[in-house]
C-alpha positions, 0 to 999 in steps of 0.5 A: 127968674121972676116975672118982673125980669121977664118983662123987662127982658121981653121990653129990653128986646123990643118984644110985646106980650102979644108978639110973644104969645103969637110967636108961640101959639099961646093965648095972649089973655093967658101969657099976661095972666101967668105974668101977671102971677094970677095964674100959676102956670102949674098945668096945662097952657099956663105951664107951657107959658111959664116954661116958655118964659123961664119962670119953671124949668122945663120937665126932662121926660127921662126922669118922670114915672112910666105913666107920666112919660107916656101921658107927655108923649101922647099929649106931644103926639096930640098937639103936632101937626099932621103931616 
């Protein structure tokens, strides 16, 4: 899926970029930047946005080298809200 298709899907479903960003906990300006192809969505928050928008495939943690799996698990734990 490309960026233009994502914009059309959002519009066809009555969703704004602001609503998408808020419901997913993303920075609105960064979502606009990813959609405008100003930010490539290669790492960090922009990567997560690109995955959520369907612009990049979600990484399969099982297929990653051990050092990547460990890093992703640590990041996942750090991003979880305390119970």
